[in-house]
C-alpha positions as CSV (number, residue, x, y, z in Angstrom):
1,M,32.6,40.6,8.3
2,S,30.0,38.1,7.3
3,F,26.5,38.6,8.7
4,F,23.2,36.8,8.5
5,I,19.7,37.1,10.0
6,A,18.2,34.1,11.7
7,F,15.7,32.8,14.2
8,S,17.3,31.7,17.4
9,T,16.4,28.4,19.0
10,D,17.5,26.6,22.1
11,G,17.2,23.2,20.5
12,G,15.5,21.5,23.4
13,D,15.8,17.9,24.7
14,W,16.1,16.5,21.1
15,F,19.3,18.5,20.6
16,E,20.8,17.6,24.0
17,R,20.4,13.9,23.2
18,L,22.4,14.1,19.9
19,D,25.8,12.5,19.9
20,P,27.4,12.7,16.5
21,P,30.3,10.4,15.7
22,A,34.0,11.4,15.4
23,G,34.7,13.9,12.7
24,A,31.4,15.7,13.2
25,R,31.5,18.4,15.8
26,K,28.2,19.0,17.6
27,E,27.0,22.6,17.3
28,T,26.7,24.6,20.6
29,V,23.4,25.9,21.9
30,P,24.3,29.6,21.5
31,N,25.0,28.9,17.8
32,L,21.7,27.1,17.1
33,H,19.6,29.0,14.6
34,L,17.4,28.8,11.5
35,T,18.8,31.1,8.9
36,L,16.5,33.5,7.2
37,A,19.0,35.5,5.0
38,F,22.7,35.6,4.4
39,L,23.9,39.2,4.0
40,G,27.5,38.4,3.3
41,R,30.7,40.2,4.0
42,I,29.5,43.8,4.6
43,P,30.2,46.5,7.1
44,E,28.4,46.2,10.5
45,D,26.4,49.4,10.1
46,L,24.9,48.2,6.8
47,A,24.0,44.8,8.4
48,R,22.3,46.7,11.3
49,A,20.4,48.9,8.8
50,A,19.1,45.8,7.0
51,F,18.1,44.2,10.3
52,E,16.0,47.2,11.3
53,R,13.6,46.2,8.5
54,V,12.4,43.2,10.4
55,R,11.0,45.4,13.1
56,A,8.3,46.6,10.6
57,W,7.2,43.0,9.7
58,P,3.8,41.8,10.9
59,P,3.9,39.0,13.5
60,F,4.3,35.5,12.2
61,T,2.7,32.6,14.1
62,W,4.2,29.2,13.4
63,A,4.6,25.9,15.1
64,G,6.4,22.9,13.7
65,T,8.5,19.8,14.4
66,V,12.0,18.7,13.7
67,G,12.5,16.1,11.0
68,P,15.3,14.0,9.5
69,I,18.9,14.9,9.8
70,I,20.4,15.4,6.3
71,P,23.9,16.3,5.0
72,L,24.2,19.8,3.4
73,G,26.9,21.2,1.2
74,P,28.6,19.6,-1.8
75,P,27.2,16.1,-2.3
76,H,30.7,14.5,-2.5
77,K,31.9,16.4,0.7
78,P,29.0,17.7,2.9
79,S,30.1,20.3,5.3
80,V,27.2,20.1,7.9
81,L,24.5,17.8,9.2
82,A,21.2,19.6,9.6
83,A,17.9,18.8,11.2
84,T,15.1,19.7,8.8
85,I,11.7,21.0,9.7
86,A,9.1,18.3,9.3
87,D,5.5,19.4,10.1
88,N,4.3,22.8,8.9
89,R,7.4,23.4,6.7
90,A,5.6,25.1,3.8
91,P,4.5,28.3,5.7
92,L,7.9,28.7,7.2
93,A,9.6,28.3,3.8
94,A,7.2,30.8,2.3
95,F,8.0,33.3,5.0
96,M,11.7,32.8,4.5
97,T,11.5,33.2,0.7
98,A,9.3,36.3,1.0
99,H,11.6,38.1,3.4
100,R,15.1,37.0,2.5
101,D,15.0,38.9,-0.9
102,E,14.0,42.1,0.9
103,L,17.0,41.7,3.3
104,T,19.6,40.8,0.6
105,D,18.3,43.6,-1.7
106,A,18.8,46.1,1.2
107,V,22.5,45.3,1.4
108,G,23.1,44.7,-2.4
109,A,23.8,41.0,-1.8
110,P,22.8,38.5,-4.5
111,R,19.4,36.8,-4.1
112,E,19.4,33.2,-3.1
113,Q,18.4,31.1,-6.1
114,K,17.6,27.9,-4.3
115,P,14.2,27.2,-2.7
116,A,14.2,27.9,1.1
117,L,15.1,24.8,3.1
118,P,14.2,25.4,6.8
119,H,16.8,23.6,8.9
120,V,18.9,23.9,12.0
121,T,22.6,22.9,11.6
122,V,23.3,20.4,14.4
123,A,26.9,19.3,13.6
124,R,29.8,20.5,11.4
125,F,32.5,18.5,9.7
126,H,36.0,19.7,10.3
127,W,38.1,20.3,7.2
128,K,40.4,17.5,8.4
129,T,37.5,15.0,8.7
130,T,38.4,11.9,6.7
131,P,36.1,10.5,4.0
132,A,35.3,7.6,6.3
133,E,34.4,9.8,9.2
134,R,32.3,12.0,6.9
135,A,30.5,8.9,5.6
136,A,29.9,7.7,9.1
137,G,28.5,11.1,10.1
138,V,26.1,11.1,7.1
139,A,25.0,7.6,8.0
140,W,24.5,8.6,11.6
141,G,22.4,11.5,10.6
142,R,20.2,9.4,8.3
143,A,19.8,6.7,11.0
144,T,18.9,9.2,13.8
145,D,15.2,9.3,14.5
146,L,14.3,12.4,16.5
147,H,10.7,11.3,16.8
148,A,9.4,14.7,15.5
149,P,9.8,16.8,18.6
150,P,8.4,20.4,18.5
151,I,10.8,23.1,17.8
152,S,10.5,26.6,19.2
153,L,11.8,29.5,17.2
154,G,12.7,32.5,19.2
155,E,13.6,36.0,18.3
156,L,15.0,37.2,15.0
157,A,18.6,38.1,15.4
158,L,21.5,39.6,13.5
159,Y,24.4,37.2,13.7
160,G,28.0,37.9,12.9
161,P,31.4,36.5,13.7
162,A,32.4,35.9,17.3
163,P,35.5,37.8,18.5
164,E,37.2,34.5,19.2
165,P,37.0,31.9,16.5
166,R,35.4,28.5,17.1
167,V,33.2,28.5,20.2
168,P,30.8,30.2,20.0
169,R,31.1,30.4,16.3
170,Y,28.8,33.5,16.0
171,R,27.6,36.2,18.2
172,I,24.4,38.2,18.2
173,F,24.8,41.9,17.2
174,A,21.1,42.8,17.5
175,R,17.7,41.1,18.2
176,T,14.0,41.6,18.2
177,A,11.5,40.4,20.7
178,A,9.5,37.5,19.4
179,P,6.2,39.5,18.8
180,L,8.1,41.6,16.3
181,G,9.3,38.7,14.2
182,V,7.8,35.4,15.1
183,R,5.3,34.1,17.7
184,A,5.9,30.5,18.5
185,G,2.6,28.6,18.3
186,S,1.8,25.2,19.7
187,L,1.1,22.0,18.0
């Protein structure tokens, strides 16, 4: 099974107002998260052991806002639309970079080579999405002005596949309380 560790978020009013066009399926609130580390297809007990490492981390205080919606995935065929983090992105990216290597090393997964890009996936393109629908979704994302609402990151959680595919896409296998991983600050 594929596992990853991420901050949960409820999205807030900014997410509720989103209405992506046809071909882009809006993510559901239980699936909203900001990924810290992909662990890959590993046994559940190994994923849980890696997740236990987060309990030893010092608290992390952070506050930020949601920025532009961008396409992610292959440039010629993006797979998702993601809300980036606008204000205070650098400390969050540094936290992600510092800790994701520890987690992937713990399970023997390859280290991420790209710089951390803090974001929350807000919509996914279906594999049957036409090129025109995909282009319309990308244009919608670029034209959507979220007005930099604050985003609250919750607990760190170990996510894995849901028992039933599609909705929700993932389920939480383990979680920490916010003080053990992140303390949401205020702007």
